C-alpha positions in Angstrom: -58.0 -4.8 9.2 -57.9 -4.7 13.0 -54.9 -3.8 15.2 -54.8 -7.4 16.2 -54.6 -8.5 12.6 -51.7 -6.1 12.1 -49.8 -7.6 15.1 -50.3 -11.1 13.6 -49.0 -10.1 10.2 -45.5 -11.7 9.9 -42.6 -9.3 9.3 -40.7 -9.7 6.1 -37.7 -12.0 6.5 -34.4 -10.2 6.3 -33.3 -12.2 3.3 -36.5 -11.3 1.4 -35.8 -7.6 1.9 -33.4 -6.3 -0.8 -32.1 -3.4 1.4 -31.5 -5.7 4.4 -29.9 -8.3 2.2 -27.6 -5.8 0.7 -26.5 -4.7 4.2 -25.7 -8.3 4.9 -23.9 -9.1 1.7 -21.8 -5.9 1.9 -20.3 -7.3 5.1 -18.8 -10.3 3.3 -15.0 -10.6 3.6 -13.2 -8.5 1.0 -11.8 -11.5 -0.8 -12.0 -11.7 -4.6 -14.2 -14.9 -4.4 -16.8 -13.4 -2.0 -19.2 -11.8 -4.5 -18.9 -14.6 -7.2 -19.9 -17.1 -4.5 -22.8 -15.0 -3.3 -24.0 -14.5 -6.9 -24.2 -18.3 -7.4 -27.0 -18.6 -4.7 -29.8 -17.3 -7.0 -30.6 -14.8 -9.7 -31.8 -12.3 -7.1 -28.5 -12.4 -5.2 -26.7 -12.1 -8.6 -28.6 -9.0 -9.4 -27.8 -7.4 -6.1 -24.0 -8.0 -6.0 -23.4 -7.3 -9.7 -24.9 -3.8 -9.6 -22.3 -1.1 -10.0 -23.7 0.8 -7.0 -23.3 -2.3 -4.7 -19.7 -3.0 -6.0 -18.7 0.6 -5.4 -20.1 0.4 -1.8 -18.4 -2.9 -1.2 -15.0 -1.6 -2.3 -15.5 1.6 -0.2 -16.5 -0.3 2.9 -13.5 -2.5 2.8 -11.0 0.1 1.6 -9.3 0.1 5.0 -8.8 -3.7 5.2 -8.0 -4.8 1.6 -6.3 -8.1 0.9 -2.8 -8.3 -0.7 -3.9 -9.2 -4.2 -0.3 -9.4 -5.4 2.4 -7.0 -6.5 3.1 -4.7 -9.5 6.5 -4.6 -11.1 8.0 -3.1 -14.2 9.2 -5.3 -17.1 10.7 -3.2 -20.0 7.9 -0.8 -20.9 5.1 -2.7 -19.2 3.6 -2.7 -15.7 2.8 -6.3 -14.8 0.8 -7.9 -12.0 1.9 -11.0 -10.1 -0.8 -12.7 -7.9 0.0 -13.8 -4.3 -3.4 -15.2 -3.1 -4.3 -18.9 -3.2 -7.3 -20.3 -5.1 -10.2 -19.5 -5.2 -9.1 -16.0 -4.5 -6.1 -16.0 -6.8 -6.5 -13.3 -9.5 -5.0 -14.2 -12.9 -1.5 -13.0 -13.7 -2.7 -11.1 -16.8 -5.6 -9.4 -15.0 -3.9 -6.0 -14.4 -1.3 -4.8 -16.9 -0.5 -1.5 -18.5 1.9 -0.7 -21.4 4.0 2.4 -20.5 6.1 3.5 -23.4 9.0 5.5 -21.8 7.4 5.6 -18.3 8.8 4.4 -15.0 7.1 2.9 -12.1 7.3 5.1 -9.0 5.1 3.3 -6.4 1.8 1.8 -5.5 -0.3 2.7 -2.4 -4.0 2.4 -1.5 -4.5 0.4 -4.7 -3.3 3.2 -6.9 -0.2 3.0 -9.1 2.1 6.0 -9.6 4.4 6.3 -12.7 6.5 9.0 -14.3 6.2 9.9 -18.0 9.4 11.8 -18.7 8.6 12.3 -22.4 5.4 14.3 -21.4 6.7 15.7 -18.2 3.7 14.2 -16.4 2.9 12.1 -13.4 0.5 9.2 -14.2 -2.1 7.8 -11.8 -3.6 4.3 -12.6 -6.2 2.3 -10.8 -5.6 -1.3 -11.9 -9.0 -2.4 -10.5 -11.2 0.1 -12.5 -8.7 0.8 -15.3 -9.0 4.6 -14.6 -6.0 6.8 -15.5 -5.2 10.4 -14.6 -2.3 12.5 -15.8 -0.9 15.5 -13.9 1.7 17.9 -15.1 5.0 17.8 -13.2 5.2 20.4 -10.3 6.9 23.6 -11.3 10.3 24.3 -9.7 10.7 20.6 -8.6 13.6 18.6 -9.9 12.1 15.4 -11.4 15.5 14.1 -12.7 16.2 12.1 -9.5 13.1 10.2 -8.5 14.9 7.7 -6.3 14.2 9.6 -3.1 10.5 9.4 -2.2 7.2 9.4 -3.9 3.7 8.1 -3.0 0.1 8.3 -3.9 -2.8 8.3 -1.5 -6.6 8.0 -1.7 -8.4 11.0 -0.2 -12.1 11.6 0.7 -14.5 10.9 -2.1 -12.8 10.0 -5.4 -9.9 12.4 -4.8 -6.3 11.4 -4.5 -3.0 13.0 -3.4 0.5 12.7 -4.7 3.6 13.4 -2.5 7.1 13.8 -4.0 10.2 14.0 -1.8 13.4 15.4 -3.2 16.6 16.9 -1.9 19.4 19.4 -2.7 22.9 19.1 -1.5 24.4 22.4 -0.3 26.3 23.1 2.9 23.8 20.7 4.5 21.2 18.4 3.0 17.9 20.3 2.2 14.9 18.1 1.7 11.8 19.3 0.0 8.2 18.0 -0.4 5.8 18.9 -3.2 2.2 17.9 -2.6 -0.7 17.6 -5.1 -4.4 17.3 -4.4 -6.9 16.4 -7.1 -9.5 18.3 -5.1 -7.8 21.6 -5.8 -5.9 20.5 -9.0 -2.8 22.3 -7.7 0.7 21.5 -6.5 1.8 23.0 -3.3 4.8 25.3 -2.9 8.0 23.5 -1.8 8.0 22.5 1.8 11.6 22.3 3.0 13.6 21.3 6.0 17.4 20.9 6.5 19.0 17.7 7.7 22.5 17.6 9.1 24.7 15.4 7.0 27.0 15.4 3.9 25.0 13.3 1.5 22.2 10.8 1.3 23.0 7.1 0.9 19.6 5.6 0.3 15.9 5.4 1.1 15.5 1.9 2.5 11.8 1.5 1.6 8.9 3.6 0.3 7.0 5.9 2.7 4.7 4.4 5.3 1.4 6.1 6.3 0.8 6.2 10.0 -2.2 8.2 11.1 -2.1 11.5 9.1 1.6 11.4 8.5 4.0 9.9 5.9 7.4 8.7 7.2 10.6 8.0 5.2 13.6 6.3 6.7 16.8 7.8 5.2 20.4 6.6 5.4 22.9 9.5 5.5 26.7 9.9 5.4 28.7 12.4 7.4 26.5 12.4 10.5 26.7 10.9 13.9 23.4 9.2 13.5 23.5 7.1 10.3 19.8 7.3 9.7 16.9 9.7 10.3 13.2 9.6 9.7 11.4 12.4 7.8 7.8 13.0 8.8 5.3 14.8 6.5 2.1 15.8 8.2 -0.6 15.7 5.5 -3.0 17.9 7.5 -0.6 20.6 8.5 1.6 20.1 5.4 4.7 20.3 7.5 8.0 18.5 7.1 10.0 17.6 10.2 12.9 15.3 11.3 12.3 12.5 13.8 15.5 12.1 15.8 17.0 8.6 16.1 19.3 7.1 18.7 22.7 6.2 17.3 22.8 3.2 19.7 20.1 1.5 17.6 22.3 1.5 14.5 25.4 0.1 16.2 25.2 -3.1 14.1 25.1 -3.6 10.3 21.3 -4.0 9.8 18.6 -3.4 7.2 16.0 -0.9 8.5 12.6 0.1 7.3 9.8 2.2 8.7 6.5 0.5 9.3 3.2 0.7 11.3 3.7 -0.6 14.8 1.3 -3.2 16.3 -1.5 -1.3 18.0 -0.8 1.9 16.0 2.0 4.4 15.9 5.3 4.6 14.1 7.4 1.5 14.1 10.8 0.3 12.7 11.9 -3.1 11.5 15.5 -4.2 11.6 16.9 -7.3 9.8 20.3 -8.6 10.9 21.3 -12.1 9.9 18.2 -14.2 10.4 16.8 -12.0 13.1 14.0 -9.5 12.7 13.4 -6.9 15.5 10.2 -4.8 15.6 10.5 -1.5 17.4 7.9 1.0 18.4 8.2 4.8 19.1 6.7 5.7 22.5 6.1 9.2 23.8 5.9 9.7 27.6 3.7 12.2 29.5 6.5 14.9 29.1 6.5 14.5 25.4 9.9 12.7 25.3 10.1 10.0 22.6 12.0 6.8 22.8 12.2 3.5 20.8 11.1 0.3 22.5 11.9 -3.2 21.2 8.5 -5.0 21.0 9.2 -8.3 19.3 12.1 -10.5 18.0 11.5 -13.0 15.2 13.9 -15.8 14.2 13.4 -16.1 10.4 15.9 -19.0 10.3 13.6 -21.2 12.4 10.4 -19.9 10.7 11.5 -20.3 7.1 14.6 -22.5 7.2 16.5 -19.8 5.3 19.8 -20.1 3.5 22.4 -17.3 3.3 20.5 -14.9 0.9 17.7 -12.8 2.3 16.4 -9.3 1.7 13.1 -7.5 2.3 11.9 -6.1 -1.0 8.3 -4.9 -0.2 6.1 -4.0 2.7 2.2 -4.2 2.6 1.3 -1.8 5.3 -2.5 -2.4 5.5 -1.8 -6.1 6.2 1.5 -5.7 8.0 3.2 -8.2 5.6 6.8 -8.2 4.3 8.0 -9.8 1.1 11.3 -11.6 1.8 13.6 -12.5 -1.1 15.7 -15.6 -0.3 17.7 -18.2 -2.2 14.6 -20.4 -1.7 12.3 -18.0 -3.4 10.0 -15.1 -2.3 8.0 -15.4 0.9 5.2 -13.3 2.3 5.4 -13.1 6.1 2.7 -11.6 8.3 4.6 -9.8 11.1 1.7 -10.2 13.6 0.6 -13.8 13.1 3.9 -15.1 11.6 1.9 -16.9 8.9 3.8 -17.2 5.7 3.5 -18.6 2.2 5.9 -19.0 -0.7 5.2 -17.2 -3.9 5.7 -18.6 -7.4 9.2 -18.2 -8.9 9.5 -15.1 -11.1 12.4 -12.9 -12.2 11.8 -9.4 -10.9 13.8 -6.3 -10.2 13.6 -6.0 -6.4 13.9 -2.2 -6.6 10.9 -1.8 -8.9 8.0 -3.8 -7.4 5.3 -2.8 -5.1 2.5 -4.6 -3.3 -1.1 -4.2 -4.5 -3.5 -4.0 -1.6 -7.0 -3.5 -3.0 -10.6 -4.8 -3.1 -11.3 -6.7 -6.3 -14.8 -7.6 -7.2 -14.4 -10.3 -9.8 -17.1 -10.9 -12.4 -20.1 -12.8 -11.2 -21.3 -14.3 -14.5 -20.2 -14.7 -18.1 -20.2 -11.3 -19.7 -20.9 -9.4 -16.5 -18.8 -6.5 -15.5 -18.6 -4.0 -12.6 -17.7 -0.5 -12.0 -16.5 0.3 -15.5 -13.7 -2.2 -15.4 -12.9 -5.3 -17.5 -13.3 -8.1 -15.0 -11.7 -11.6 -15.1 -12.7 -15.0 -13.8 -10.8 -16.2 -10.8 -8.3 -19.0 -11.0 -9.9 -22.1 -9.5 
């Protein structure tokens, strides 16, 4: 064949090349209905999107922008899932559940659920999407009796995970301590401690929020000029420090929580009456930090609220809050201000956590992915 014949030979169309087609399909939105819809095109597409390797790559690619599938809450000895998405992306209510005899739900982050098994003195890790479970012995020298302070689980590079527990001791001053576990080493760290001026801790308003390489907890304290402080745990340096707050910000009776600020960085949300204020921590060229009010939201006009309202969850990857009102539970996107009302359900507002994860639903009858039992989506 001549060079001229080679030039006239048509190139393979992208959709006829399996490698190129896979690169196209892996860029589909991370919604639960994406792969089932793609699989309905033809048997070839079905074969591509139903392979375990493709599903793992799809989940990995979208790990940083997962949808809010719903939330996990504890009911007696069970962990139950409640969906939040609309059809055709609505995952069935019974899709993810786990019976935990004598265990307590501690949190959910990066699509991983953290629980405490007091009878075995173990921390339990559960991935609702794959069904995988891991148990880790409690850290030595760490008081696990009071788990109301802070705890979180994070995905790390590869298939590794990290567990962070925050506790405190009350002596002359409050002494906070972090214990950190990495599945890569299989070891708990030594206690990482820092003192905080104050007589006693009142509450942790919300679970830790991950901003960059640091976890932040907003704490309410008694016996101090500033009623609240933020603890920062740098995951890379494994250091625990106190972020100073301005007492002027807490002059009114408000609900506060730490969050990711729009555009990156540490932010705070305050709720007073029907008004939400979003604050951002700025640092000037001299290294001096201050808090700047970036946005004010009138929830009364947005949702036509009645008297009862409380923020019960925060989905940090989507910047969404769950608001409990007399009219029901609403999801509110703090950037777009889009909202939707969730189905009525009796839940303990202190024991529920948003599930942000990529779910690849089954693509045909009897098909499964990634070692998990898959379920057909609600139409």
